[in-house]
N, CA, C and O of each residue as an XYZ file, in Angstrom:
388
protein
N     116.047    110.582     98.336
C     116.039    110.923     96.932
C     115.102    109.979     96.194
O     115.103    108.772     96.435
N     114.304    110.539     95.294
C     113.373    109.755     94.493
C     114.100    109.269     93.251
O     114.674    110.060     92.503
N     114.069    107.969     93.042
C     114.712    107.386     91.870
C     113.668    107.109     90.809
O     112.474    107.052     91.104
N     114.107    106.939     89.589
C     113.201    106.660     88.482
C     113.143    105.181     88.165
O     113.729    104.353     88.862
N     112.432    104.870     87.111
C     112.238    103.495     86.682
C     112.534    103.366     85.199
O     112.293    104.293     84.426
N     113.056    102.213     84.805
C     113.316    101.875     83.408
C     112.816    100.458     83.174
O     113.165     99.536     83.911
N     111.996    100.292     82.139
C     111.441     98.974     81.845
C     111.371     98.780     80.337
O     110.967     99.683     79.605
N     111.767     97.598     79.878
C     111.574     97.214     78.485
C     110.317     96.356     78.409
O     110.136     95.424     79.192
N     109.450     96.688     77.448
C     108.187     95.971     77.284
C     108.050     95.587     75.820
O     108.159     96.439     74.938
N     107.815     94.322     75.562
C     107.618     93.862     74.184
C     106.127     93.744     73.913
O     105.380     93.140     74.683
N     105.711     94.341     72.793
C     104.339     94.212     72.326
C     104.413     93.902     70.842
O     104.910     94.706     70.053
N     103.923     92.747     70.472
C     104.066     92.303     69.082
C     105.541     92.130     68.783
O     106.254     91.455     69.526
N     106.003     92.735     67.703
C     107.414     92.655     67.328
C     108.216     93.860     67.815
O     109.399     93.985     67.498
N     107.584     94.742     68.579
C     108.232     95.978     68.994
C     108.616     95.926     70.472
O     107.834     95.498     71.321
N     109.840     96.373     70.756
C     110.286     96.495     72.144
C     110.283     97.980     72.487
O     110.964     98.784     71.851
N     109.508     98.320     73.497
C     109.408     99.691     73.985
C     110.253     99.808     75.246
O     110.290     98.896     76.072
N     110.926    100.933     75.380
C     111.664    101.215     76.619
C     110.958    102.392     77.285
O     110.799    103.453     76.681
N     110.539    102.198     78.526
C     109.840    103.238     79.284
C     110.767    103.724     80.382
O     111.275    102.939     81.183
N     110.977    105.025     80.406
C     111.813    105.657     81.426
C     110.949    106.689     82.145
O     110.420    107.605     81.515
N     110.808    106.544     83.444
C     109.999    107.477     84.226
C     110.877    108.100     85.293
O     111.610    107.409     85.999
N     110.791    109.426     85.399
C     111.618    110.131     86.369
C     110.861    111.321     86.935
O     109.890    111.801     86.350
N     111.326    111.782     88.083
C     110.754    112.958     88.727
C     111.580    114.178     88.363
O     112.810    114.138     88.370
N     110.895    115.252     88.047
C     111.537    116.543     87.829
C     111.197    117.393     89.052
O     110.125    117.994     89.132
N     112.123    117.430     89.991
C     111.857    118.048     91.277
C     111.566    119.541     91.170
O     110.718    120.055     91.900
N     112.250    120.241     90.278
C     112.067    121.690     90.183
C     110.672    122.081     89.700
O     110.157    123.132     90.083
N     110.053    121.242     88.859
C     108.721    121.557     88.329
C     107.621    120.697     88.947
O     106.458    120.803     88.558
N     107.982    119.850     89.901
C     107.012    118.964     90.573
C     106.219    118.129     89.572
O     104.994    118.035     89.654
N     106.935    117.527     88.628
C     106.275    116.661     87.653
C     106.989    115.318     87.570
O     108.184    115.199     87.839
N     106.213    114.320     87.188
C     106.746    113.018     86.824
C     106.631    112.945     85.311
O     105.635    113.384     84.738
N     107.644    112.394     84.667
C     107.595    112.277     83.216
C     108.000    110.877     82.804
O     109.051    110.372     83.199
N     107.146    110.260     82.003
C     107.446    108.963     81.410
C     107.750    109.194     79.940
O     106.949    109.782     79.214
N     108.911    108.729     79.512
C     109.333    108.857     78.125
C     109.379    107.458     77.526
O     109.921    106.534     78.133
N     108.811    107.305     76.334
C     108.751    105.999     75.681
C     109.649    106.041     74.452
O     109.558    106.943     73.619
N     110.524    105.033     74.363
C     111.476    104.924     73.266
C     111.247    103.621     72.506
O     110.834    102.614     73.080
N     111.523    103.661     71.206
C     111.584    102.468     70.370
C     112.876    102.578     69.582
O     113.094    103.555     68.866
N     113.727    101.578     69.714
C     115.031    101.557     69.043
C     115.820    102.831     69.323
O     116.480    103.366     68.432
N     115.752    103.312     70.550
C     116.512    104.483     70.960
C     115.903    105.820     70.596
O     116.446    106.864     70.958
N     114.786    105.810     69.887
C     114.146    107.057     69.470
C     112.915    107.313     70.338
O     112.084    106.426     70.531
N     112.809    108.530     70.855
C     111.649    108.915     71.655
C     110.411    108.963     70.768
O     110.395    109.643     69.742
N     109.367    108.231     71.176
C     108.116    108.272     70.412
C     107.039    109.063     71.139
O     105.983    109.342     70.573
N     107.303    109.427     72.395
C     106.320    110.234     73.115
C     106.614    110.307     74.596
O     107.429    109.559     75.136
N     105.919    111.237     75.234
C     106.091    111.458     76.673
C     104.736    111.644     77.323
O     103.788    112.124     76.702
N     104.665    111.260     78.574
C     103.458    111.474     79.378
C     103.904    112.081     80.691
O     104.739    111.512     81.393
N     103.350    113.234     81.023
C     103.736    113.922     82.253
C     102.553    114.036     83.188
O     101.399    114.060     82.760
N     102.854    114.106     84.464
C     101.835    114.324     85.485
C     102.419    115.172     86.593
O     103.580    115.013     86.968
N     101.613    116.066     87.110
C     102.059    116.948     88.184
C     101.878    116.261     89.535
O     100.872    115.596     89.782
N     102.862    116.436     90.392
C     102.693    115.984     91.770
C     102.789    117.172     92.725
O     103.091    117.004     93.907
N     102.531    118.373     92.206
C     102.628    119.594     93.009
C     101.674    119.548     94.198
O     102.050    119.927     95.307
N     100.443    119.088     93.977
C      99.492    119.016     95.087
C      99.969    118.052     96.155
O      99.841    118.331     97.347
N     100.515    116.926     95.741
C     101.021    115.952     96.710
C     102.218    116.519     97.459
O     102.357    116.310     98.664
N     103.082    117.237     96.744
C     104.257    117.837     97.388
C     103.825    118.907     98.376
O     104.390    119.018     99.464
N     102.809    119.706     97.995
C     102.304    120.748     98.886
C     101.631    120.154    100.124
O     101.585    120.792    101.176
N     101.113    118.942     99.996
C     100.445    118.289    101.122
C     101.444    117.577    102.021
O     101.067    116.737    102.838
N     102.715    117.917    101.868
C     103.782    117.370    102.714
C     103.838    115.845    102.650
O     103.999    115.175    103.670
N     103.703    115.313    101.445
C     103.829    113.877    101.244
C     105.262    113.456    101.575
O     106.209    114.216    101.371
N     105.398    112.264    102.075
C     106.733    111.759    102.334
C     107.390    111.379    101.019
O     106.727    111.195     99.998
N     108.696    111.269    101.071
C     109.428    110.863     99.874
C     108.955    109.492     99.407
O     108.870    109.247     98.204
N     108.650    108.603    100.332
C     108.163    107.268     99.979
C     106.815    107.355     99.260
O     106.579    106.614     98.305
N     105.935    108.246     99.702
C     104.638    108.401     99.044
C     104.806    108.961     97.633
O     104.116    108.532     96.709
N     105.713    109.911     97.464
C     105.981    110.439     96.124
C     106.584    109.365     95.230
O     106.275    109.291     94.040
N     107.445    108.537     95.806
C     108.033    107.424     95.055
C     106.935    106.469     94.579
O     106.997    105.959     93.460
N     105.946    106.230     95.414
C     104.833    105.347     95.036
C     104.014    105.962     93.900
O     103.572    105.247     93.001
N     103.808    107.282     93.933
C     103.102    107.953     92.828
C     103.882    107.814     91.526
O     103.303    107.566     90.468
N     105.198    107.975     91.612
C     106.067    107.817     90.442
C     105.951    106.397     89.890
O     105.844    106.194     88.681
N     105.975    105.428     90.792
C     105.862    104.017     90.390
C     104.519    103.752     89.711
O     104.456    103.007     88.732
N     103.457    104.350     90.218
C     102.132    104.141     89.630
C     102.055    104.728     88.229
O     101.463    104.122     87.336
N     102.648    105.904     88.025
C     102.653    106.482     86.679
C     103.415    105.563     85.723
O     102.959    105.304     84.609
N     104.568    105.076     86.159
C     105.365    104.181     85.326
C     104.557    102.922     84.988
O     104.517    102.486     83.838
N     103.935    102.366     85.982
C     103.129    101.152     85.785
C     101.984    101.416     84.807
O     101.665    100.558     83.983
N     101.373    102.575     84.889
C     100.266    102.929     83.992
C     100.732    102.920     82.537
O     100.032    102.398     81.669
N     101.898    103.487     82.263
C     102.422    103.534     80.890
C     102.796    102.132     80.419
O     102.498    101.763     79.283
N     103.442    101.351     81.273
C     103.815     99.977     80.923
C     102.570     99.153     80.607
O     102.562     98.391     79.640
N     101.521     99.298     81.413
C     100.283     98.552     81.165
C      99.612     98.989     79.871
O      99.013     98.167     79.177
N      99.705    100.280     79.537
C      99.135    100.762     78.271
C      99.822    100.084     77.096
O      99.171     99.734     76.112
N     101.126     99.898     77.191
C     101.854     99.193     76.125
C     101.389     97.748     76.051
O     101.078     97.250     74.968
N     101.340     97.075     77.185
C     100.929     95.656     77.212
C      99.508     95.457     76.695
O      99.181     94.406     76.143
N      98.660     96.484     76.878
C      97.273     96.403     76.414
C      97.100     96.905     74.982
O      95.985     96.924     74.461
N      98.209     97.316     74.340
C      98.139     97.822     72.977
C      97.538     99.218     72.882
O      97.008     99.592     71.835
N      97.613     99.993     73.962
C      96.980    101.308     74.001
C      97.968    102.459     74.096
O      97.574    103.580     74.420
N      99.245    102.209     73.820
C     100.243    103.255     74.000
C     100.014    104.431     73.058
O     100.229    105.576     73.454
N      99.585    104.183     71.831
C      99.337    105.293     70.900
C      98.263    106.224     71.448
O      98.408    107.444     71.382
N      97.189    105.659     71.985
C      96.119    106.468     72.550
C      96.612    107.260     73.756
O      96.266    108.431     73.913
N      97.406    106.636     74.596
C      97.920    107.317     75.783
C      98.804    108.486     75.399
O      98.680    109.572     75.965
N      99.694    108.277     74.444
C     100.634    109.326     74.055
C      99.990    110.410     73.195
O     100.495    111.532     73.148
N      98.887    110.102     72.515
C      98.236    111.088     71.648
C      97.304    112.015     72.414
O      96.819    112.999     71.855
N      97.049    111.723     73.666
C      96.161    112.555     74.466
C      96.975    113.347     75.466
O      97.125    112.928     76.614
N      97.511    114.506     75.042
C      98.341    115.285     75.945
C      97.533    115.834     77.115
O      96.428    116.349     76.944
N      98.099    115.712     78.282
C      97.453    116.223     79.491
C      98.521    116.872     80.354
O      98.897    116.321     81.388
N      99.022    118.050     79.941
C     100.149    118.659     80.640
C      99.876    118.988     82.092
O     100.813    119.046     82.888
N      98.618    119.207     82.464
C      98.346    119.557     83.850
C      97.746    118.399     84.631
O      97.277    118.584     85.753
N      97.759    117.210     84.048
C      97.170    116.052     84.696
C      97.936    115.709     85.975
O      99.150    115.506     85.941
N      97.222    115.644     87.103
C      97.914    115.253     88.334
C      98.412    113.821     88.250
O      97.747    112.962     87.670
N      99.562    113.564     88.817
C     100.116    112.213     88.808
C      99.171    111.245     89.475
O      99.146    110.067     89.121
N      98.385    111.714     90.440
C      97.465    110.828     91.136
C      96.377    110.294     90.212
O      95.736    109.295     90.538
N      96.146    110.953     89.034
C      95.173    110.448     88.072
C      95.628    109.152     87.419
O      94.821    108.453     86.806
N      96.899    108.826     87.540
C      97.418    107.594     86.966
C      97.108    106.395     87.845
O      97.276    105.254     87.417
N      96.659    106.638     89.063
C      96.439    105.540     90.015
C      95.233    104.739     89.668
O      94.907    103.779     90.367
């Protein structure tokens, strides 16, 4: 089973909570960013191609981890607004690597 990730990241005076999980039925990874319990945005990536290529569960877990890390790094770099404002619904999860 693929597990998700939860991380609190402080940037300036704001604490962001990043939650990343796999949606198995739609073959997507979704990172949701919260501030004070309120969702401020989401970033999704498809892993359908990786799933079709018979990736192991461990490899899919690594893709999930990379997406989570990408969002966390965007916060640390002060770029979370740009990341969340550029919707990419069909973006492959591997693009986060």
